[in-house]
N, C-alpha and C positions, 0 to 999 in steps of 0.2 A: 567555485564551491564555497559556501558560507559555513563557518564553524560556530556552533553555539554550545557553550559549556553549561550544562544543566546543574551538575554538581561535580565533586571531585572524581567520581567514577563514571559519570554518564555524559556523553557528548553526542550532539546531533550534527550531521553533515548534510547540508541542504543544497539541492540542485546537482547539475551535471549527471543526470539520471534520476532515478527515484531517490527519495530522501533515505538516508541511512542513519542508524542509531548504533552506537558502540558503548557497551557497558564493560568496564574492566574491573578486575579484582584489585584488592587493596595493594597487593604486592606487584601488580601489573604483569604478572606472568600468564594470566588468563584473560581472554576477551570474548565477549558475545557480540556478534555483528548481525544486525537486522538489515538485510538487503545490501548488495555489494556494487550497485551502479553498473555502468557500462563504459567502454572505450576509455577516454582520457580521465573521466571522473573515477573509474574503477582503479586505475593506476595511481591516481592522486590519493585516493582513500587508502590503498594498500600501504603507501609510505607512512601513513599515520599510525599503523598498527605495529606495535613492537612486541606484543605478547607471543609466546611460543605455543600456547595451547588455545586453540580457537574453535568456537562453536558459531555456526552460521544458521540463522533462521531466514528463510525466504518467504515473503508474504504470498508470492505467486511466481510463476515461471517466466514472465515477460523479461526481455533482454535488459531493460533499464533497471531491473531489480536483481538479476542473476548473472549479468555479464561479467562481473568481477569474481565469481566463485572460483574460476580457474586459477586465480592467483593464490589460492589457499588449498593446495592439493591434499593436505593432511587434516583439514578441518572436519569436524563432525557437523553434518548438514541436516537440518530439519525443515520439512515443507509438506505441502499437501499432495495428495494423489492427483496425477494429471497425465496427459498424453506425453509419453517419454520421448517421442521423436521431437515434439515441440520443445521439451525441456532441453534436449541435447543441442538443438539448433540455437535457442535463445541464450543458453548459458555458456556458449562457446565450447560445447562438448565436455563440460565438467561432469564429474560423476553424479549419479543419482543420489538423492538424499539418503542418509543412513537411517533416519527415522521418517517414515511416511505416514502422515495423518489422513485417515479416511474422513469422508464427509461427516460433519457434526462431532468428530472426535476432538477431545481436549487432551493436551499433554502439558504437564507442569514441570518447570525447571526451577530449581533452587540455586540461585547464583549470587554469591557475595551478599547474603542477607536480603535478597530480593526474590519474592515469589513471582514467577513469570508464567502466565497462562497463555498457551498457544491454542487457538480454537480454529479448526477448519470449518468455515461457515458455508462451504459448498459453492454452488454456482451463483455468481453475481456479475462482477466485472469480467471474470474469466470462468473457466470450468471449475476452478478451485481457488479459494482465497483464505488466507490465515490472518486472523486478528491476533495481536499480541498485547497482553494487558499486564502492566507492572502493578501488582496489588499494593505494595507499600507506598509507592510514589503516586498511585492513582493516575497512571499514564497509559494512554492507548496509542499503540502504533497501528495505524489503520490500513497501511498499504494503499492501494488504489480504490478502496471503498470510499475514501474521502479525498477530494481535490479542493484545495483552498484557492479561491479566486482564479480557477482555471477550468476550462471545459474538459470533462472527463473523456477518456478513450472508450468508445462503445462499439468498436468495430470487431472485437473478438467474436468468433462464430458462436460461442457459448454464453456470451453476455446476456443477462436476463435482468431487465430493469425492475420487474415486479419483485423478484427475489432480493435485488439490491435494496429496494425500499423496505422490505421485511427485515433485512439485516440492520438497516439504519434505525428502525423502530426498536429492534432488540438492543442495540447499543444505547439508545436513549433511556430505556427502561431498566436495563439489567446491570449497568456499570456505573460506579461512582467515579467521575472523571474530573481531574483538574487540568490535565494537559492532553492535547491531541497532536500526534505527529501524522500529518497526512502523507499520502504517497507523493504528492507534488504540491508545492506552495509552502507558505510560511507556517510555522508552529502556531497553535492557538489553543482555545479552550472548547467547551461544549458547543459554542456557537458554530463551529465548523460542521458539526453533525447536522444541526438544524439548517444551515445554509445549503448543504449538499442535498438534504431531503427536499427543501423548498425549490431547489433548482429543477429537480425532476417533476415535482408536483405542479409547478407553474407551467411547464410545457404540457403535461398530461391534461391539466384542467382547461387548457386553451386550444386543444387540437380542433382544427376547423375554423377557428376565429382568426382571420388574417390580420385584422387590426390589432388584436391583442398580441399576436406573434411578432408583429413589427415592433411593438412597444417592448416586448421581452428581449428582442434582439438588441435594441438600444440599451436596455437595462444591463445587459451582459456584455456590452461592447468593450469594457475594460478587462474582461477575463482573459487570462493567458490562452493563446491558441497555438496549436502545432500544425503547420501546413498539411492539409489533406487528411489529417488524422483526428485531431481534437479541435472541434469547432461547434458553434451553435447549430449549424445546418445538419451536421452528422447526428447530433443529439436528437434533433426533431425527427429526422428520417428514421432513426432506430426506434424511437418511441411510437411513431405512426405505425410502423410495421408490427410492433408488439401489441399495441393497445387498440388497433382498429381491425383486428382479425374478425 
């Protein structure tokens, strides 16, 4: 797990599950955690947190983003509406969120002089997805809406690429962004949004063109893959099913 200190109150923890963001109060008694990783990464992250009053925001319910929730039994949890059986399984039977955001609902948190907007953008990568925007820092925590130099996971039954592209368009036009924290991969800037957008469009625009697809596969050969789950072939299959109906 890689640690990146953004400023004296804000730290990014990259890898060993979904990327995590931790914002602490000046007195270090309060902490806001975005996504809690899974397995060993979740335990490692927990050791970094010394605050007694904790708020957790989960971008979505998948295990690599909620698996560590159980290590914060007294935390106040915020996330989007979803299938609670899936939530229970993926989050290690941690409690349901205290604040549940419905589709297209926005919830605002004022934390240590930072205004944080949490927006449930609905179905895209999963049945529900929350974007988190730090207004003062102009920082977007995108969860698995954005993968940096990695093939996205598109196997969720509610995954909808068309909606995913709509969300990316919304991000490009409605947010002023200096920094993007993707769900997986390194921190970057606005280029991460464009790269994710172009990843999908490059496949969509070349469906049925075998020569072009072979070239795309070569172009993306250095992207991170997760065996059987996240790879170029799965992305193509998902897009074919959705766009060739």
